[in-house]
PALUMFI-229853 format. One record per residue (C-alpha): z, x, y; residue in three letters; residue number from 1. Coordinates in Angstrom, 2 decimals. Layout:
<recs>
- c3,c1,c2,type,seq
- Z,X,Y,ala,NUM;
...
</recs>
This chain:
<recs>
- c3,c1,c2,type,seq
- -8.40,2.04,7.19,met,1;
- -5.61,3.67,9.84,asp,2;
- -7.16,2.33,12.67,ala,3;
- -6.92,-1.13,10.96,ser,4;
- -3.54,-0.65,10.65,leu,5;
- -2.90,-0.27,14.53,asp,6;
- -4.88,-3.26,15.05,ser,7;
- -3.73,-6.21,17.47,thr,8;
- -6.54,-8.55,15.30,asp,9;
- -3.44,-10.15,12.52,arg,10;
- -6.36,-10.99,10.22,ala,11;
- -7.98,-6.64,10.78,gln,12;
- -4.34,-5.42,9.74,val,13;
- -4.21,-8.06,7.25,met,14;
- -7.04,-6.92,5.49,ala,15;
- -6.71,-3.49,5.88,ala,16;
- -3.05,-3.63,4.74,ala,17;
- -4.41,-4.71,1.57,trp,18;
- -7.86,-2.43,1.17,glu,19;
- -4.02,-0.20,1.16,ala,20;
- -2.04,-1.93,-1.36,phe,21;
- -5.23,-2.07,-3.81,ala,22;
- -6.25,1.94,-3.30,val,23;
- -2.49,2.76,-4.07,ala,24;
- -2.75,0.54,-6.61,glu,25;
- -5.93,3.03,-8.23,gln,26;
- -3.88,5.78,-7.45,val,27;
- -1.28,4.96,-9.25,ala,28;
- -2.89,3.64,-12.09,asp,29;
- -4.87,7.11,-12.07,ala,30;
- -1.47,9.08,-11.64,val,31;
- 0.24,6.88,-14.42,ala,32;
- -2.70,8.93,-17.36,phe,33;
- -1.57,12.22,-16.48,glu,34;
- 0.07,14.47,-18.70,glu,35;
- 2.01,15.55,-15.81,val,36;
- 3.27,12.90,-13.79,gly,37;
- 6.07,10.34,-14.65,asp,38;
- 4.32,7.23,-15.93,glu,39;
- 7.31,4.79,-15.61,leu,40;
- 7.51,5.66,-11.04,gln,41;
- 3.40,5.02,-11.97,ala,42;
- 3.78,2.58,-13.43,leu,43;
- 6.85,1.40,-10.46,met,44;
- 4.36,2.09,-7.60,ala,45;
- 0.98,0.36,-9.09,ala,46;
- 2.97,-3.14,-9.92,gln,47;
- 4.81,-2.52,-6.04,ala,48;
- 1.12,-2.34,-4.37,ser,49;
- -0.17,-5.59,-6.31,ala,50;
- 2.68,-6.92,-5.57,ala,51;
- 2.49,-6.37,-2.29,gly,52;
- -1.37,-7.54,-1.52,arg,53;
- -0.47,-10.46,-3.93,ser,54;
- 1.61,-12.27,-0.88,leu,55;
- -1.32,-11.72,1.56,leu,56;
- -4.71,-13.54,2.51,pro,57;
- -7.96,-12.64,1.14,leu,58;
- -9.77,-10.26,3.35,pro,59;
- -12.91,-12.09,4.52,gly,60;
- -15.13,-9.38,4.66,leu,61;
- -14.64,-5.80,3.09,gly,62;
- -15.65,-3.65,0.49,arg,63;
- -14.42,-1.81,-2.25,pro,64;
- -13.01,1.87,-1.52,val,65;
- -13.76,4.49,-4.48,asp,66;
- -10.54,6.42,-4.17,val,67;
- -11.91,10.47,-5.27,pro,68;
- -10.36,13.08,-7.62,pro,69;
- -6.84,13.47,-6.60,leu,70;
- -5.48,16.77,-5.96,ser,71;
- -2.81,18.26,-7.89,pro,72;
- 0.08,18.66,-7.25,gly,73;
- 2.75,16.52,-4.51,ala,74;
- 0.47,17.00,-1.68,glu,75;
- -2.86,15.37,-3.63,gly,76;
- -0.31,11.74,-2.72,leu,77;
- 1.02,13.05,-0.02,ala,78;
- -1.58,10.65,1.65,pro,79;
- -1.54,7.81,-0.08,tyr,80;
- 2.05,7.96,0.99,val,81;
- 1.19,8.21,4.53,glu,82;
- -1.25,5.27,3.71,leu,83;
- 1.60,3.49,2.73,leu,84;
- 3.81,3.91,5.04,arg,85;
- 1.80,3.40,7.69,his,86;
- 1.30,-0.18,6.26,val,87;
- 4.71,-0.61,6.39,gln,88;
- 5.23,-0.14,10.23,ala,89;
- 2.45,-2.24,10.52,ala,90;
- 3.44,-5.00,8.10,leu,91;
- 6.78,-4.74,9.78,glu,92;
- 5.57,-5.25,13.61,his,93;
- 2.47,-7.94,11.84,thr,94;
- 6.11,-10.15,11.10,ala,95;
- 7.74,-9.68,13.85,ala,96;
- 5.38,-10.15,15.99,glu,97;
- 5.76,-14.00,18.12,pro,98;
- 4.25,-16.92,16.68,gly,99;
- 4.24,-16.12,13.14,thr,100;
- 5.46,-18.95,11.42,glu,101;
- 8.60,-18.26,9.74,glu,102;
- 7.33,-18.54,6.36,gly,103;
- 4.38,-16.57,7.23,gly,104;
- 6.73,-14.13,8.40,arg,105;
- 8.15,-13.78,5.75,ala,106;
- 5.50,-13.48,3.03,ala,107;
- 4.24,-10.36,5.57,val,108;
- 8.38,-8.81,5.00,arg,109;
- 7.92,-9.06,1.28,glu,110;
- 4.55,-7.22,1.49,ala,111;
- 5.94,-4.62,3.86,ala,112;
- 8.75,-3.84,1.22,asp,113;
- 6.69,-3.30,-2.29,lys,114;
- 4.73,-0.71,0.20,ala,115;
- 8.08,1.78,0.91,ala,116;
- 8.35,1.08,-2.57,thr,117;
- 5.06,1.85,-4.10,ala,118;
- 5.17,4.82,-1.44,ala,119;
- 8.61,6.15,-3.00,gly,120;
- 7.18,5.05,-6.12,ala,121;
- 4.11,6.83,-5.89,leu,122;
- 6.14,10.21,-4.55,leu,123;
- 8.45,10.19,-7.23,ala,124;
- 5.76,10.45,-9.47,thr,125;
- 5.03,14.29,-9.23,arg,126;
- 8.25,15.41,-8.52,glu,127;
- 9.62,16.22,-11.83,arg,128;
</recs>
């Protein structure tokens, strides 16, 4: 997924971001049911991920991504937080590209903001 987020093909970046949001939502849902995590932060991460995904076009190709069991502690969420930060950077870069229409640019920027929100909330779920 990381390589696709770095692609010069806009459609590939958008599809990878869509899939990353789906993975992050699955992870946030799993954390919400843990007894040790902050359920409110997990819910915020899941909502931001779903909102970010809804701003992007459906990918033309792809397959569901299975999320392996999460490792305990904040370290177990670190790869997903980093993935969301990568999504944010990739979408910000895509929004800044010439040739992107203003309506599409605004949606991509908003999706980048949702990735940042989801990353922060996901990180906070296991910090208490």
